[in-house]
C-alpha positions in Angstrom: 0.2 -0.1 -0.2 1.2 3.6 -0.7 2.1 5.7 2.0 1.5 8.8 0.4 -0.2 10.5 -3.1 1.2 11.9 -5.8 -0.6 15.2 -5.1 0.7 15.2 -1.8 4.6 14.6 -2.8 3.8 16.9 -5.9 2.2 19.8 -3.3 5.4 19.5 -0.8 7.4 21.1 -3.6 4.7 23.0 -5.6 5.0 20.8 -8.7 2.1 21.7 -11.0 3.1 20.2 -14.4 3.0 16.2 -14.7 6.8 15.9 -16.5 8.0 14.0 -13.4 4.6 12.6 -12.5 6.0 8.6 -13.5 9.3 8.7 -12.4 7.5 10.1 -8.2 5.1 7.7 -8.9 7.9 4.5 -9.0 9.5 6.5 -5.9 6.3 6.4 -4.0 6.0 2.7 -4.9 9.8 2.0 -3.8 9.7 4.6 -0.5 6.6 2.8 0.5 8.0 -0.8 0.5 11.0 0.6 2.0 9.0 1.6 5.3 7.2 -1.3 5.1 10.3 -3.4 5.6 11.4 -0.6 7.9 8.4 -0.8 10.5 8.0 -4.3 10.3 4.4 -3.8 9.2 1.8 -3.7 6.6 0.1 -0.5 6.9 -3.8 -2.1 6.3 -6.2 0.5 6.1 -8.9 -0.9 8.7 -8.8 -4.2 6.9 -11.0 -7.4 8.5 -8.1 -9.7 9.2 -7.9 -13.4 10.8 -5.1 -14.8 12.4 -4.1 -18.1 13.9 -1.7 -18.0 16.8 -0.3 -20.8 19.1 -1.0 -21.4 22.7 1.6 -21.9 25.7 1.0 -23.3 28.9 0.4 -20.3 30.8 0.2 -18.1 28.4 -2.8 -15.0 28.8 -1.8 -12.5 26.2 -1.5 -12.3 22.4 0.5 -9.8 20.2 -1.7 -9.0 16.9 0.0 -9.0 13.7 -1.8 -5.9 12.1 -2.0 -2.9 14.8 -3.9 -1.1 15.8 -6.5 -3.2 17.3 -9.9 -1.2 16.2 -12.4 -4.2 17.6 -12.4 -7.9 17.9 -15.0 -9.9 16.4 -14.6 -13.3 18.0 -11.6 -15.1 19.6 -11.6 -19.2 19.6 -9.3 -21.7 21.5 -9.4 -24.9 20.0 -6.3 -27.1 20.4 -8.5 -29.4 17.4 -8.5 -26.3 15.2 -12.2 -26.7 14.3 -12.9 -23.7 15.7 -16.5 -24.7 17.1 -18.8 -22.9 18.8 -18.0 -24.3 22.4 -14.6 -22.8 21.8 -15.7 -19.4 21.3 -14.1 -17.3 24.2 -16.8 -14.8 25.4 -15.7 -10.6 24.8 -16.1 -10.2 28.8 -13.8 -12.5 28.9 -10.6 -10.6 27.2 -9.8 -7.3 27.2 -7.8 -5.0 24.4 -5.2 -4.1 26.8 -3.0 -1.8 24.1 -5.0 -1.6 20.9 -1.8 0.4 19.4 0.7 -2.2 19.7 -2.0 -4.9 19.4 -1.9 -6.6 22.8 -5.0 -8.8 23.8 -5.3 -10.0 27.1 -7.6 -13.0 28.7 -9.4 -12.0 32.0 -8.3 -14.6 34.4 -7.4 -17.5 32.4 -4.6 -18.4 29.8 -5.0 -20.4 26.2 -4.8 -23.5 25.8 -1.2 -25.5 24.4 -1.3 -25.9 21.1 -0.3 -25.2 17.5 -2.4 -22.4 15.8 -5.3 -23.3 17.8 -6.3 -19.8 18.6 -8.3 -17.9 16.1 -8.9 -13.9 15.8 -10.7 -12.2 13.7 -10.8 -8.7 14.1 -10.5 -4.9 12.2 -6.9 -3.4 12.3 -5.0 -0.7 11.0 -5.3 2.5 10.7 -8.2 4.4 9.6 -6.2 6.9 7.4 -1.9 6.8 6.8 -0.7 8.5 10.2 0.2 12.3 9.0 3.8 11.5 10.0 4.6 8.5 8.4 3.1 10.3 5.3 5.1 13.0 5.9 8.2 10.7 6.1 7.0 9.1 3.0 7.2 12.4 1.6 10.6 13.8 2.3 11.9 10.6 1.4 10.8 10.4 -1.9 12.4 13.5 -2.4 15.5 12.8 -1.0 16.0 9.8 -3.3 14.4 12.0 -6.2 17.1 14.4 -5.9 20.0 12.2 -5.3 19.1 10.5 -8.5 18.7 13.9 -10.7 21.8 15.1 -9.0 24.1 12.0 -9.3 24.3 12.3 -5.7 24.3 8.4 -4.9 27.2 7.6 -2.9 29.1 11.4 -3.0 30.3 13.1 -0.1 29.5 16.4 -2.4 29.0 17.9 -5.3 29.1 21.1 -7.2 26.2 21.8 -9.0 26.2 25.3 -10.7 27.2 28.4 -9.0 26.7 26.1 -5.9 27.1 23.0 -3.9 25.4 20.3 -1.8 27.6 18.4 0.4 26.2 14.9 2.3 27.2 14.0 5.6 26.1 10.4 4.8 23.4 8.4 2.6 21.2 8.2 5.4 17.6 9.9 5.7 17.9 13.4 7.8 18.1 12.7 11.6 14.5 14.2 11.9 12.9 11.7 10.5 13.9 8.3 12.5 11.8 9.7 15.6 8.6 10.1 13.8 9.6 6.4 11.9 10.0 5.2 15.3 6.6 5.4 16.4 5.8 3.1 13.8 8.1 0.2 13.9 6.3 -3.0 15.8 8.8 -4.8 18.0 9.4 -8.3 17.3 6.1 -10.6 16.9 
């Protein structure tokens, strides 16, 4: 999923013509894929998801894969993996402890031991791409575009016209890391 739009990227630099649209569109895809890997998550927009987790002895929590959690439709705990009505966990028996992190906790119980015995159906993901994440994507598109346009990849300095550009490194600007780190998922 693209983390920004062509219109937003062009608006950032007040570009109105269409001569760069194909290249900008390609860079949006590249940057979106890179940030998805960096954040270790898929940026679904409020999708209905079904996940299967393996229960372990004494485990009372689940960490779902596509937070934030918007709502939970059902949780089943069935070592036989039939997920019938008798294995449905009542909504009163669990809480969404941390929707942003994707943490669900059983109230006074633990999951059974089993391989993929816990089935969760839930609505997860962002309603819209968070503004900070989109801004980081926009800036990285332009960083990539400028490096390619001015042939700056792998260089520490370059003279252009009547000026020069000095690059400290080929990493993204330091102000983007704190914005992006808000969306990095911990190891699951």
